C-alpha positions as protocol buffer text, in pm:
chain_id: "A"
residue {
  index: 1
  type: UNK
  ca { x: -5749 y: 267 z: 1276 }
}
residue {
  index: 2
  type: UNK
  ca { x: -5393 y: 401 z: 1236 }
}
residue {
  index: 3
  type: UNK
  ca { x: -5349 y: 776 z: 1254 }
}
residue {
  index: 4
  type: UNK
  ca { x: -5132 y: 946 z: 995 }
}
residue {
  index: 5
  type: UNK
  ca { x: -4919 y: 1251 z: 1051 }
}
residue {
  index: 6
  type: UNK
  ca { x: -5088 y: 1551 z: 885 }
}
residue {
  index: 7
  type: UNK
  ca { x: -4756 y: 1729 z: 812 }
}
residue {
  index: 8
  type: UNK
  ca { x: -4560 y: 1465 z: 619 }
}
residue {
  index: 9
  type: UNK
  ca { x: -4486 y: 1709 z: 335 }
}
residue {
  index: 10
  type: UNK
  ca { x: -4398 y: 2004 z: 554 }
}
residue {
  index: 11
  type: UNK
  ca { x: -4064 y: 2172 z: 481 }
}
residue {
  index: 12
  type: UNK
  ca { x: -3835 y: 2215 z: 782 }
}
residue {
  index: 13
  type: UNK
  ca { x: -3737 y: 2582 z: 788 }
}
residue {
  index: 14
  type: UNK
  ca { x: -3368 y: 2672 z: 785 }
}
residue {
  index: 15
  type: UNK
  ca { x: -3228 y: 2903 z: 1052 }
}
residue {
  index: 16
  type: UNK
  ca { x: -2984 y: 3124 z: 860 }
}
residue {
  index: 17
  type: UNK
  ca { x: -2829 y: 3262 z: 1178 }
}
residue {
  index: 18
  type: UNK
  ca { x: -2754 y: 2906 z: 1291 }
}
residue {
  index: 19
  type: UNK
  ca { x: -2578 y: 2822 z: 962 }
}
residue {
  index: 20
  type: UNK
  ca { x: -2377 y: 3147 z: 971 }
}
residue {
  index: 21
  type: UNK
  ca { x: -2267 y: 3078 z: 1326 }
}
residue {
  index: 22
  type: UNK
  ca { x: -2157 y: 2719 z: 1256 }
}
residue {
  index: 23
  type: UNK
  ca { x: -1970 y: 2829 z: 940 }
}
residue {
  index: 24
  type: UNK
  ca { x: -1786 y: 3096 z: 1141 }
}
residue {
  index: 25
  type: UNK
  ca { x: -1686 y: 2839 z: 1404 }
}
residue {
  index: 26
  type: UNK
  ca { x: -1554 y: 2599 z: 1140 }
}
residue {
  index: 27
  type: UNK
  ca { x: -1363 y: 2866 z: 947 }
}
residue {
  index: 28
  type: UNK
  ca { x: -1199 y: 2985 z: 1268 }
}
residue {
  index: 29
  type: UNK
  ca { x: -1027 y: 2646 z: 1290 }
}
residue {
  index: 30
  type: UNK
  ca { x: -871 y: 2710 z: 946 }
}
residue {
  index: 31
  type: UNK
  ca { x: -686 y: 3021 z: 1058 }
}
residue {
  index: 32
  type: UNK
  ca { x: -442 y: 2885 z: 1315 }
}
residue {
  index: 33
  type: UNK
  ca { x: -182 y: 2776 z: 1061 }
}
residue {
  index: 34
  type: UNK
  ca { x: -166 y: 2433 z: 1218 }
}
residue {
  index: 35
  type: UNK
  ca { x: -223 y: 2239 z: 898 }
}
residue {
  index: 36
  type: UNK
  ca { x: -505 y: 1996 z: 810 }
}
residue {
  index: 37
  type: UNK
  ca { x: -628 y: 2235 z: 544 }
}
residue {
  index: 38
  type: UNK
  ca { x: -491 y: 2336 z: 207 }
}
residue {
  index: 39
  type: UNK
  ca { x: -681 y: 2655 z: 131 }
}
residue {
  index: 40
  type: UNK
  ca { x: -512 y: 2892 z: -116 }
}
residue {
  index: 41
  type: UNK
  ca { x: -242 y: 2631 z: -171 }
}
residue {
  index: 42
  type: UNK
  ca { x: -116 y: 2463 z: -486 }
}
residue {
  index: 43
  type: UNK
  ca { x: -290 y: 2154 z: -616 }
}
residue {
  index: 44
  type: UNK
  ca { x: -212 y: 1827 z: -440 }
}
residue {
  index: 45
  type: UNK
  ca { x: -220 y: 1485 z: -607 }
}
residue {
  index: 46
  type: UNK
  ca { x: -579 y: 1364 z: -640 }
}
residue {
  index: 47
  type: UNK
  ca { x: -704 y: 1035 z: -497 }
}
residue {
  index: 48
  type: UNK
  ca { x: -931 y: 965 z: -793 }
}
residue {
  index: 49
  type: UNK
  ca { x: -652 y: 1034 z: -1042 }
}
residue {
  index: 50
  type: UNK
  ca { x: -407 y: 816 z: -850 }
}
residue {
  index: 51
  type: UNK
  ca { x: -651 y: 522 z: -847 }
}
residue {
  index: 52
  type: UNK
  ca { x: -713 y: 564 z: -1221 }
}
residue {
  index: 53
  type: UNK
  ca { x: -338 y: 572 z: -1291 }
}
residue {
  index: 54
  type: UNK
  ca { x: -294 y: 257 z: -1084 }
}
residue {
  index: 55
  type: UNK
  ca { x: -560 y: 89 z: -1296 }
}
residue {
  index: 56
  type: UNK
  ca { x: -385 y: 187 z: -1619 }
}
residue {
  index: 57
  type: UNK
  ca { x: -52 y: 59 z: -1489 }
}
residue {
  index: 58
  type: UNK
  ca { x: -225 y: -267 z: -1395 }
}
residue {
  index: 59
  type: UNK
  ca { x: -354 y: -288 z: -1755 }
}
residue {
  index: 60
  type: UNK
  ca { x: 8 y: -295 z: -1874 }
}
residue {
  index: 61
  type: UNK
  ca { x: 130 y: -543 z: -1615 }
}
residue {
  index: 62
  type: UNK
  ca { x: -169 y: -778 z: -1654 }
}
residue {
  index: 63
  type: UNK
  ca { x: -324 y: -689 z: -1993 }
}
residue {
  index: 64
  type: UNK
  ca { x: -682 y: -794 z: -2053 }
}
residue {
  index: 65
  type: UNK
  ca { x: -769 y: -871 z: -1690 }
}
residue {
  index: 66
  type: UNK
  ca { x: -919 y: -545 z: -1567 }
}
residue {
  index: 67
  type: UNK
  ca { x: -1187 y: -512 z: -1834 }
}
residue {
  index: 68
  type: UNK
  ca { x: -1102 y: -146 z: -1890 }
}
residue {
  index: 69
  type: UNK
  ca { x: -930 y: -217 z: -2222 }
}
residue {
  index: 70
  type: UNK
  ca { x: -944 y: -487 z: -2485 }
}
residue {
  index: 71
  type: UNK
  ca { x: -610 y: -620 z: -2604 }
}
residue {
  index: 72
  type: UNK
  ca { x: -530 y: -829 z: -2910 }
}
residue {
  index: 73
  type: UNK
  ca { x: -188 y: -967 z: -3006 }
}
residue {
  index: 74
  type: UNK
  ca { x: -221 y: -792 z: -3342 }
}
residue {
  index: 75
  type: UNK
  ca { x: -253 y: -447 z: -3186 }
}
residue {
  index: 76
  type: UNK
  ca { x: -99 y: -499 z: -2844 }
}
residue {
  index: 77
  type: UNK
  ca { x: 210 y: -288 z: -2906 }
}
residue {
  index: 78
  type: UNK
  ca { x: 11 y: 10 z: -3031 }
}
residue {
  index: 79
  type: UNK
  ca { x: -225 y: -28 z: -2734 }
}
residue {
  index: 80
  type: UNK
  ca { x: 69 y: -24 z: -2493 }
}
residue {
  index: 81
  type: UNK
  ca { x: 221 y: 280 z: -2664 }
}
residue {
  index: 82
  type: UNK
  ca { x: -111 y: 464 z: -2638 }
}
residue {
  index: 83
  type: UNK
  ca { x: -142 y: 380 z: -2268 }
}
residue {
  index: 84
  type: UNK
  ca { x: 219 y: 484 z: -2201 }
}
residue {
  index: 85
  type: UNK
  ca { x: 167 y: 821 z: -2370 }
}
residue {
  index: 86
  type: UNK
  ca { x: -135 y: 891 z: -2152 }
}
residue {
  index: 87
  type: UNK
  ca { x: 41 y: 768 z: -1840 }
}
residue {
  index: 88
  type: UNK
  ca { x: 343 y: 986 z: -1912 }
}
residue {
  index: 89
  type: UNK
  ca { x: 124 y: 1297 z: -1916 }
}
residue {
  index: 90
  type: UNK
  ca { x: -111 y: 1209 z: -1630 }
}
residue {
  index: 91
  type: UNK
  ca { x: 152 y: 1063 z: -1399 }
}
residue {
  index: 92
  type: UNK
  ca { x: 392 y: 1351 z: -1462 }
}
residue {
  index: 93
  type: UNK
  ca { x: 117 y: 1594 z: -1364 }
}
residue {
  index: 94
  type: UNK
  ca { x: 50 y: 1414 z: -1035 }
}
residue {
  index: 95
  type: UNK
  ca { x: 422 y: 1382 z: -959 }
}
residue {
  index: 96
  type: UNK
  ca { x: 475 y: 1750 z: -1031 }
}
residue {
  index: 97
  type: UNK
  ca { x: 201 y: 1837 z: -783 }
}
residue {
  index: 98
  type: UNK
  ca { x: 368 y: 1624 z: -518 }
}
residue {
  index: 99
  type: UNK
  ca { x: 712 y: 1771 z: -590 }
}
residue {
  index: 100
  type: UNK
  ca { x: 575 y: 2125 z: -582 }
}
residue {
  index: 101
  type: UNK
  ca { x: 434 y: 2050 z: -238 }
}
residue {
  index: 102
  type: UNK
  ca { x: 771 y: 1919 z: -121 }
}
residue {
  index: 103
  type: UNK
  ca { x: 958 y: 2220 z: -251 }
}
residue {
  index: 104
  type: UNK
  ca { x: 716 y: 2452 z: -74 }
}
residue {
  index: 105
  type: UNK
  ca { x: 754 y: 2263 z: 254 }
}
residue {
  index: 106
  type: UNK
  ca { x: 1135 y: 2277 z: 226 }
}
residue {
  index: 107
  type: UNK
  ca { x: 1132 y: 2641 z: 109 }
}
residue {
  index: 108
  type: UNK
  ca { x: 1356 y: 2565 z: -188 }
}
residue {
  index: 109
  type: UNK
  ca { x: 1354 y: 2813 z: -476 }
}
residue {
  index: 110
  type: UNK
  ca { x: 1566 y: 2631 z: -734 }
}
residue {
  index: 111
  type: UNK
  ca { x: 1362 y: 2312 z: -788 }
}
residue {
  index: 112
  type: UNK
  ca { x: 1335 y: 2217 z: -1156 }
}
residue {
  index: 113
  type: UNK
  ca { x: 1002 y: 2044 z: -1104 }
}
residue {
  index: 114
  type: UNK
  ca { x: 933 y: 1953 z: -1473 }
}
residue {
  index: 115
  type: UNK
  ca { x: 1274 y: 1786 z: -1505 }
}
residue {
  index: 116
  type: UNK
  ca { x: 1237 y: 1606 z: -1172 }
}
residue {
  index: 117
  type: UNK
  ca { x: 888 y: 1485 z: -1264 }
}
residue {
  index: 118
  type: UNK
  ca { x: 1006 y: 1361 z: -1602 }
}
residue {
  index: 119
  type: UNK
  ca { x: 1292 y: 1164 z: -1446 }
}
residue {
  index: 120
  type: UNK
  ca { x: 1055 y: 1001 z: -1197 }
}
residue {
  index: 121
  type: UNK
  ca { x: 796 y: 916 z: -1465 }
}
residue {
  index: 122
  type: UNK
  ca { x: 1054 y: 765 z: -1695 }
}
residue {
  index: 123
  type: UNK
  ca { x: 1208 y: 567 z: -1408 }
}
residue {
  index: 124
  type: UNK
  ca { x: 869 y: 410 z: -1336 }
}
residue {
  index: 125
  type: UNK
  ca { x: 767 y: 347 z: -1696 }
}
residue {
  index: 126
  type: UNK
  ca { x: 1106 y: 197 z: -1787 }
}
residue {
  index: 127
  type: UNK
  ca { x: 1076 y: -40 z: -1490 }
}
residue {
  index: 128
  type: UNK
  ca { x: 740 y: -184 z: -1599 }
}
residue {
  index: 129
  type: UNK
  ca { x: 886 y: -475 z: -1797 }
}
residue {
  index: 130
  type: UNK
  ca { x: 1099 y: -579 z: -1496 }
}
residue {
  index: 131
  type: UNK
  ca { x: 802 y: -540 z: -1259 }
}
residue {
  index: 132
  type: UNK
  ca { x: 591 y: -754 z: -1491 }
}
residue {
  index: 133
  type: UNK
  ca { x: 851 y: -1033 z: -1490 }
}
residue {
  index: 134
  type: UNK
  ca { x: 867 y: -1017 z: -1109 }
}
residue {
  index: 135
  type: UNK
  ca { x: 488 y: -1021 z: -1079 }
}
residue {
  index: 136
  type: UNK
  ca { x: 480 y: -1337 z: -1291 }
}
residue {
  index: 137
  type: UNK
  ca { x: 690 y: -1504 z: -1023 }
}
residue {
  index: 138
  type: UNK
  ca { x: 458 y: -1373 z: -751 }
}
residue {
  index: 139
  type: UNK
  ca { x: 156 y: -1521 z: -929 }
}
residue {
  index: 140
  type: UNK
  ca { x: 330 y: -1857 z: -975 }
}
residue {
  index: 141
  type: UNK
  ca { x: 426 y: -1853 z: -606 }
}
residue {
  index: 142
  type: UNK
  ca { x: 58 y: -1812 z: -518 }
}
residue {
  index: 143
  type: UNK
  ca { x: -43 y: -2099 z: -746 }
}
residue {
  index: 144
  type: UNK
  ca { x: 221 y: -2329 z: -598 }
}
residue {
  index: 145
  type: UNK
  ca { x: 165 y: -2216 z: -240 }
}
residue {
  index: 146
  type: UNK
  ca { x: -214 y: -2233 z: -219 }
}
residue {
  index: 147
  type: UNK
  ca { x: -388 y: -2569 z: -275 }
}
residue {
  index: 148
  type: UNK
  ca { x: -716 y: -2380 z: -327 }
}
residue {
  index: 149
  type: UNK
  ca { x: -580 y: -2189 z: -628 }
}
residue {
  index: 150
  type: UNK
  ca { x: -714 y: -2328 z: -954 }
}
residue {
  index: 151
  type: UNK
  ca { x: -535 y: -2115 z: -1214 }
}
residue {
  index: 152
  type: UNK
  ca { x: -308 y: -1818 z: -1275 }
}
residue {
  index: 153
  type: UNK
  ca { x: -611 y: -1628 z: -1404 }
}
residue {
  index: 154
  type: UNK
  ca { x: -800 y: -1680 z: -1079 }
}
residue {
  index: 155
  type: UNK
  ca { x: -503 y: -1546 z: -882 }
}
residue {
  index: 156
  type: UNK
  ca { x: -460 y: -1234 z: -1096 }
}
residue {
  index: 157
  type: UNK
  ca { x: -830 y: -1157 z: -1092 }
}
residue {
  index: 158
  type: UNK
  ca { x: -910 y: -1218 z: -728 }
}
residue {
  index: 159
  type: UNK
  ca { x: -614 y: -1258 z: -491 }
}
residue {
  index: 160
  type: UNK
  ca { x: -571 y: -949 z: -271 }
}
residue {
  index: 161
  type: UNK
  ca { x: -204 y: -1020 z: -210 }
}
residue {
  index: 162
  type: UNK
  ca { x: -124 y: -983 z: -579 }
}
residue {
  index: 163
  type: UNK
  ca { x: -305 y: -649 z: -602 }
}
residue {
  index: 164
  type: UNK
  ca { x: -131 y: -510 z: -292 }
}
residue {
  index: 165
  type: UNK
  ca { x: 213 y: -633 z: -402 }
}
residue {
  index: 166
  type: UNK
  ca { x: 170 y: -483 z: -749 }
}
residue {
  index: 167
  type: UNK
  ca { x: 74 y: -142 z: -611 }
}
residue {
  index: 168
  type: UNK
  ca { x: 373 y: -150 z: -375 }
}
residue {
  index: 169
  type: UNK
  ca { x: 621 y: -249 z: -646 }
}
residue {
  index: 170
  type: UNK
  ca { x: 502 y: 43 z: -861 }
}
residue {
  index: 171
  type: UNK
  ca { x: 502 y: 287 z: -570 }
}
residue {
  index: 172
  type: UNK
  ca { x: 847 y: 173 z: -455 }
}
residue {
  index: 173
  type: UNK
  ca { x: 1003 y: 300 z: -777 }
}
residue {
  index: 174
  type: UNK
  ca { x: 865 y: 650 z: -714 }
}
residue {
  index: 175
  type: UNK
  ca { x: 966 y: 627 z: -347 }
}
residue {
  index: 176
  type: UNK
  ca { x: 1326 y: 555 z: -449 }
}
residue {
  index: 177
  type: UNK
  ca { x: 1309 y: 855 z: -685 }
}
residue {
  index: 178
  type: UNK
  ca { x: 1222 y: 1076 z: -388 }
}
residue {
  index: 179
  type: UNK
  ca { x: 865 y: 1152 z: -494 }
}
residue {
  index: 180
  type: UNK
  ca { x: 660 y: 1255 z: -188 }
}
residue {
  index: 181
  type: UNK
  ca { x: 292 y: 1181 z: -115 }
}
residue {
  index: 182
  type: UNK
  ca { x: 215 y: 985 z: -431 }
}
residue {
  index: 183
  type: UNK
  ca { x: 378 y: 650 z: -342 }
}
residue {
  index: 184
  type: UNK
  ca { x: 197 y: 638 z: -8 }
}
residue {
  index: 185
  type: UNK
  ca { x: -132 y: 727 z: -178 }
}
residue {
  index: 186
  type: UNK
  ca { x: -82 y: 440 z: -423 }
}
residue {
  index: 187
  type: UNK
  ca { x: -19 y: 186 z: -148 }
}
residue {
  index: 188
  type: UNK
  ca { x: -302 y: 315 z: 69 }
}
residue {
  index: 189
  type: UNK
  ca { x: -541 y: 284 z: -224 }
}
residue {
  index: 190
  type: UNK
  ca { x: -485 y: -92 z: -228 }
}
residue {
  index: 191
  type: UNK
  ca { x: -469 y: -101 z: 152 }
}
residue {
  index: 192
  type: UNK
  ca { x: -831 y: 15 z: 154 }
}
residue {
  index: 193
  type: UNK
  ca { x: -927 y: -245 z: -106 }
}
residue {
  index: 194
  type: UNK
  ca { x: -736 y: -545 z: 30 }
}
residue {
  index: 195
  type: UNK
  ca { x: -667 y: -488 z: 401 }
}
residue {
  index: 196
  type: UNK
  ca { x: -294 y: -532 z: 330 }
}
residue {
  index: 197
  type: UNK
  ca { x: -73 y: -241 z: 441 }
}
residue {
  index: 198
  type: UNK
  ca { x: 269 y: -234 z: 272 }
}
residue {
  index: 199
  type: UNK
  ca { x: 477 y: 83 z: 297 }
}
residue {
  index: 200
  type: UNK
  ca { x: 622 y: 195 z: -38 }
}
residue {
  index: 201
  type: UNK
  ca { x: 969 y: 206 z: 118 }
}
residue {
  index: 202
  type: UNK
  ca { x: 977 y: -168 z: 191 }
}
residue {
  index: 203
  type: UNK
  ca { x: 1200 y: -383 z: -29 }
}
residue {
  index: 204
  type: UNK
  ca { x: 1016 y: -690 z: -162 }
}
residue {
  index: 205
  type: UNK
  ca { x: 1190 y: -990 z: -312 }
}
residue {
  index: 206
  type: UNK
  ca { x: 1068 y: -1208 z: -598 }
}
residue {
  index: 207
  type: UNK
  ca { x: 812 y: -1484 z: -562 }
}
residue {
  index: 208
  type: UNK
  ca { x: 639 y: -1322 z: -263 }
}
residue {
  index: 209
  type: UNK
  ca { x: 311 y: -1486 z: -162 }
}
residue {
  index: 210
  type: UNK
  ca { x: 75 y: -1314 z: 83 }
}
residue {
  index: 211
  type: UNK
  ca { x: -197 y: -1571 z: 150 }
}
residue {
  index: 212
  type: UNK
  ca { x: -543 y: -1437 z: 244 }
}
residue {
  index: 213
  type: UNK
  ca { x: -370 y: -1115 z: 344 }
}
residue {
  index: 214
  type: UNK
  ca { x: -618 y: -937 z: 568 }
}
residue {
  index: 215
  type: UNK
  ca { x: -437 y: -748 z: 843 }
}
residue {
  index: 216
  type: UNK
  ca { x: -84 y: -789 z: 705 }
}
residue {
  index: 217
  type: UNK
  ca { x: 139 y: -490 z: 788 }
}
residue {
  index: 218
  type: UNK
  ca { x: 487 y: -445 z: 634 }
}
residue {
  index: 219
  type: UNK
  ca { x: 683 y: -143 z: 754 }
}
residue {
  index: 220
  type: UNK
  ca { x: 891 y: 112 z: 568 }
}
residue {
  index: 221
  type: UNK
  ca { x: 1241 y: -30 z: 625 }
}
residue {
  index: 222
  type: UNK
  ca { x: 1145 y: -396 z: 601 }
}
residue {
  index: 223
  type: UNK
  ca { x: 1355 y: -605 z: 362 }
}
residue {
  index: 224
  type: UNK
  ca { x: 1202 y: -928 z: 228 }
}
residue {
  index: 225
  type: UNK
  ca { x: 1400 y: -1186 z: 31 }
}
residue {
  index: 226
  type: UNK
  ca { x: 1286 y: -1423 z: -243 }
}
residue {
  index: 227
  type: UNK
  ca { x: 1018 y: -1693 z: -214 }
}
residue {
  index: 228
  type: UNK
  ca { x: 878 y: -1572 z: 117 }
}
residue {
  index: 229
  type: UNK
  ca { x: 528 y: -1678 z: 226 }
}
residue {
  index: 230
  type: UNK
  ca { x: 326 y: -1460 z: 465 }
}
residue {
  index: 231
  type: UNK
  ca { x: -18 y: -1544 z: 602 }
}
residue {
  index: 232
  type: UNK
  ca { x: -296 y: -1315 z: 726 }
}
residue {
  index: 233
  type: UNK
  ca { x: -257 y: -1098 z: 1034 }
}
residue {
  index: 234
  type: UNK
  ca { x: 124 y: -1082 z: 1023 }
}
residue {
  index: 235
  type: UNK
  ca { x: 297 y: -764 z: 1138 }
}
residue {
  index: 236
  type: UNK
  ca { x: 652 y: -681 z: 1030 }
}
residue {
  index: 237
  type: UNK
  ca { x: 684 y: -369 z: 1240 }
}
residue {
  index: 238
  type: UNK
  ca { x: 909 y: -151 z: 1455 }
}
residue {
  index: 239
  type: UNK
  ca { x: 978 y: -238 z: 1814 }
}
residue {
  index: 240
  type: UNK
  ca { x: 1035 y: 120 z: 1922 }
}
residue {
  index: 241
  type: UNK
  ca { x: 1105 y: 459 z: 1771 }
}
residue {
  index: 242
  type: UNK
  ca { x: 1450 y: 601 z: 1851 }
}
residue {
  index: 243
  type: UNK
  ca { x: 1444 y: 971 z: 1945 }
}
residue {
  index: 244
  type: UNK
  ca { x: 1700 y: 1250 z: 1930 }
}
residue {
  index: 245
  type: UNK
  ca { x: 1814 y: 1470 z: 2219 }
}
residue {
  index: 246
  type: UNK
  ca { x: 1503 y: 1686 z: 2177 }
}
residue {
  index: 247
  type: UNK
  ca { x: 1270 y: 1390 z: 2207 }
}
residue {
  index: 248
  type: UNK
  ca { x: 1179 y: 1391 z: 1836 }
}
residue {
  index: 249
  type: UNK
  ca { x: 1149 y: 1062 z: 1647 }
}
residue {
  index: 250
  type: UNK
  ca { x: 1456 y: 993 z: 1433 }
}
residue {
  index: 251
  type: UNK
  ca { x: 1329 y: 915 z: 1085 }
}
residue {
  index: 252
  type: UNK
  ca { x: 1506 y: 709 z: 821 }
}
residue {
  index: 253
  type: UNK
  ca { x: 1676 y: 459 z: 1057 }
}
residue {
  index: 254
  type: UNK
  ca { x: 1642 y: 85 z: 988 }
}
residue {
  index: 255
  type: UNK
  ca { x: 1376 y: -25 z: 1236 }
}
residue {
  index: 256
  type: UNK
  ca { x: 1192 y: -313 z: 1070 }
}
residue {
  index: 257
  type: UNK
  ca { x: 1284 y: -680 z: 1018 }
}
residue {
  index: 258
  type: UNK
  ca { x: 1490 y: -834 z: 741 }
}
residue {
  index: 259
  type: UNK
  ca { x: 1332 y: -1155 z: 612 }
}
residue {
  index: 260
  type: UNK
  ca { x: 1573 y: -1377 z: 421 }
}
residue {
  index: 261
  type: UNK
  ca { x: 1486 y: -1616 z: 136 }
}
residue {
  index: 262
  type: UNK
  ca { x: 1236 y: -1902 z: 171 }
}
residue {
  index: 263
  type: UNK
  ca { x: 1096 y: -1792 z: 507 }
}
residue {
  index: 264
  type: UNK
  ca { x: 737 y: -1881 z: 603 }
}
residue {
  index: 265
  type: UNK
  ca { x: 547 y: -1667 z: 855 }
}
residue {
  index: 266
  type: UNK
  ca { x: 215 y: -1806 z: 975 }
}
residue {
  index: 267
  type: UNK
  ca { x: -95 y: -1611 z: 1069 }
}
residue {
  index: 268
  type: UNK
  ca { x: -99 y: -1366 z: 1356 }
}
residue {
  index: 269
  type: UNK
  ca { x: 280 y: -1352 z: 1404 }
}
residue {
  index: 270
  type: UNK
  ca { x: 421 y: -1019 z: 1522 }
}
residue {
  index: 271
  type: UNK
  ca { x: 785 y: -959 z: 1431 }
}
residue {
  index: 272
  type: UNK
  ca { x: 930 y: -632 z: 1554 }
}
residue {
  index: 273
  type: UNK
  ca { x: 1253 y: -439 z: 1526 }
}
residue {
  index: 274
  type: UNK
  ca { x: 1568 y: -444 z: 1316 }
}
residue {
  index: 275
  type: UNK
  ca { x: 1615 y: -821 z: 1342 }
}
residue {
  index: 276
  type: UNK
  ca { x: 1691 y: -1094 z: 1088 }
}
residue {
  index: 277
  type: UNK
  ca { x: 1491 y: -1408 z: 1015 }
}
residue {
  index: 278
  type: UNK
  ca { x: 1746 y: -1645 z: 864 }
}
residue {
  index: 279
  type: UNK
  ca { x: 1701 y: -1826 z: 535 }
}
residue {
  index: 280
  type: UNK
  ca { x: 1437 y: -2098 z: 547 }
}
residue {
  index: 281
  type: UNK
  ca { x: 1311 y: -2011 z: 895 }
}
residue {
  index: 282
  type: UNK
  ca { x: 951 y: -2097 z: 987 }
}
residue {
  index: 283
  type: UNK
  ca { x: 764 y: -1866 z: 1226 }
}
residue {
  index: 284
  type: UNK
  ca { x: 455 y: -2019 z: 1381 }
}
residue {
  index: 285
  type: UNK
  ca { x: 116 y: -1857 z: 1430 }
}
residue {
  index: 286
  type: UNK
  ca { x: 70 y: -1589 z: 1697 }
}
residue {
  index: 287
  type: UNK
  ca { x: 442 y: -1574 z: 1776 }
}
residue {
  index: 288
  type: UNK
  ca { x: 574 y: -1248 z: 1927 }
}
residue {
  index: 289
  type: UNK
  ca { x: 935 y: -1215 z: 1810 }
}
residue {
  index: 290
  type: UNK
  ca { x: 1184 y: -937 z: 1885 }
}
residue {
  index: 291
  type: UNK
  ca { x: 1517 y: -1116 z: 1831 }
}
residue {
  index: 292
  type: UNK
  ca { x: 1691 y: -1262 z: 1528 }
}
residue {
  index: 293
  type: UNK
  ca { x: 1668 y: -1632 z: 1446 }
}
residue {
  index: 294
  type: UNK
  ca { x: 1918 y: -1855 z: 1267 }
}
residue {
  index: 295
  type: UNK
  ca { x: 1863 y: -1998 z: 917 }
}
residue {
  index: 296
  type: UNK
  ca { x: 1631 y: -2296 z: 921 }
}
residue {
  index: 297
  type: UNK
  ca { x: 1499 y: -2222 z: 1271 }
}
residue {
  index: 298
  type: UNK
  ca { x: 1140 y: -2307 z: 1367 }
}
residue {
  index: 299
  type: UNK
  ca { x: 981 y: -2068 z: 1616 }
}
residue {
  index: 300
  type: UNK
  ca { x: 655 y: -2164 z: 1783 }
}
residue {
  index: 301
  type: UNK
  ca { x: 466 y: -2096 z: 2104 }
}
residue {
  index: 302
  type: UNK
  ca { x: 334 y: -2360 z: 2339 }
}
residue {
  index: 303
  type: UNK
  ca { x: -19 y: -2472 z: 2252 }
}
residue {
  index: 304
  type: UNK
  ca { x: -278 y: -2319 z: 2484 }
}
residue {
  index: 305
  type: UNK
  ca { x: -444 y: -2535 z: 2744 }
}
residue {
  index: 306
  type: UNK
  ca { x: -800 y: -2599 z: 2630 }
}
residue {
  index: 307
  type: UNK
  ca { x: -1101 y: -2671 z: 2845 }
}
residue {
  index: 308
  type: UNK
  ca { x: -1397 y: -2821 z: 2657 }
}
residue {
  index: 309
  type: UNK
  ca { x: -1720 y: -2877 z: 2843 }
}
residue {
  index: 310
  type: UNK
  ca { x: -2002 y: -3058 z: 2672 }
}
residue {
  index: 311
  type: UNK
  ca { x: -2365 y: -3027 z: 2774 }
}
residue {
  index: 312
  type: UNK
  ca { x: -2531 y: -3327 z: 2942 }
}
residue {
  index: 313
  type: UNK
  ca { x: -2757 y: -3527 z: 2717 }
}
């Protein structure tokens, strides 16, 4: 017969001295001024708010697909106006938080944060019609580039590349406006969801198709032309980080590839440095490339030598 523990409902006593000691140890790490805490600071942009704002922007770009709002052609304009009003307020608040942080880090006393936030908000909202037209081309590129795609609706609803590209196109506008923190948060939100890591500083052309997408990395100074196709596991990265005379990384230099129009990059390719892939080039799977290639070039690696041993019957 199985024995049962007689003290299943016993409460484990708390050692107050233990808790006090651990709390003191943790709080001591807050006092060195080395960062990684924001106690007694101004409010930073919030992850939850940023994700919600991204969802509302997606409602405008692809109305009726997210399920958050119901659109009808009869009331669509009033629905868009209502969403834009809310976005103007919520997005301006998050941008102002980011700008306030930047001004504090730079020790500037004459920042007109409300005016700067309004300019950034209006730059993004006024770009939505252009972004929507560009995203239409991205969706069509996916339909034409993937034999498994059955419809535009399927692509909008389920393709991770479309979601990551949309977030980056929105974030890029704020990045160009000089808004800190927020653009990266927007891109990283979709990075977590899709496995596709696109820096908000990258310049993306029209008709971009990221097929499957998992593990794709596109760096900050990367420039991508029109009608480019990228498969999973591709890295468009930096070969090395130039440093100044003090050994500090020089930021802002062009250090990522430029991909011209109609280039195809197959899975697992790693393309590093400020190089150019000429128009119409094809980069094969698992290629490691650190030098420019001419338009129309085909770059491949030699097939591996396989050894297949079957079991005796």
